[in-house]
N, C-alpha and C positions, 0 to 999 in steps of 0.2 A: 678583697676582704679576706683576712686570714681566719681559717676555721681550724679548730682543734678537734680531733677525733674522740678525745677523752674529756669528760667533765672533771675538773679539778677544783676542790674547795678553794674559795678565794684566798683565805689566809695561807694556804699551802703554795698557791701560785705566787703570792707576794713574797713569801720566804724564799722560794726558788729564784725568783727574779732578783731579789736582794743579794743572794749568795753569788749569782752570776755577775751582778753589777760590782760588788765588792772585789771579786777576782779581777775584773777589768781595771780597777783603780790601783792595783799594784801594792796594796797594803801600806799606803802612806798616811794612815790615820793614827793618831795617838790612842791609847786605851780609853781615855775619857771621850774622845770624839767617837770612837767605835761604840761605846755605851750609848751615847746620844743617838747615833744612827740606828741602833737597834730599837731604841724607844720610838723613834720616828717610824721605823718599819712596822712596829706593832700597832702604832696609831693608824697608819695607812691601812693595815689589814683589817682593823676594826671599823674604820670610818670612811674608807674609800678615798682618802686624801688627807692632806695637812696644809695649813696656812699659818702665817705668823701669829694670828690670834690664839691658835691652839696651844702655844707655849705658855699661856697664862693659866692653864688648867693642869690637873693631875694627868700623868705623873711628872710632867715637866716642871710645874711650879714648885714642887718639893725639892727640886735640885737646882733652883736658881732661875727657872723660867726663861723668858726671852733674852734677858740680860746675859745669862750664862751661856746660852747657845750662841749668842752673837759674839761673845768673847772667844768661844772655841773655834768658830768658823769665819768670823770677821765678815768682810765684804762679800765673801763667797756664799754666805748663808742663803740669800734669795736664789742663787743658781743651784745650790745643793737641794733646796726644797723643790724647785721646778723639775730638776732631773729625777729626783726620787718619785715625785708624783707621776711623772711620765713613765719611767722605767719599771716601777714596781707594779703598776696596774696593767701593763701591756699583756 
C-alpha cells in the first residue's frame, strides 16, 4: 500500500494527477477535447469519478452532453473515462 506523508486536498491531487497524465499524452488533443477533459477533471474532483450518465447533467449538457463528447472522442470515450477515473484519483 502506498502512503503519502502529506495530506493533500482531493481537488489538488486530482489537478496534479491530471497535469501529469496530460503531459504523458504528448499534447495530441484538440482545444475542444482539452476543454472537455478539463470539465471531466473538475467533475471527478467534485464527485470522485465520472460515468457516461454524468454527461446528461451540467455543465456537460449545456455543451452538447453525451452526444458531443462522443463526437469528440469517438470509440475511445469509454477508455478515456476509465483511464481518467483511475489516474486522477490515484
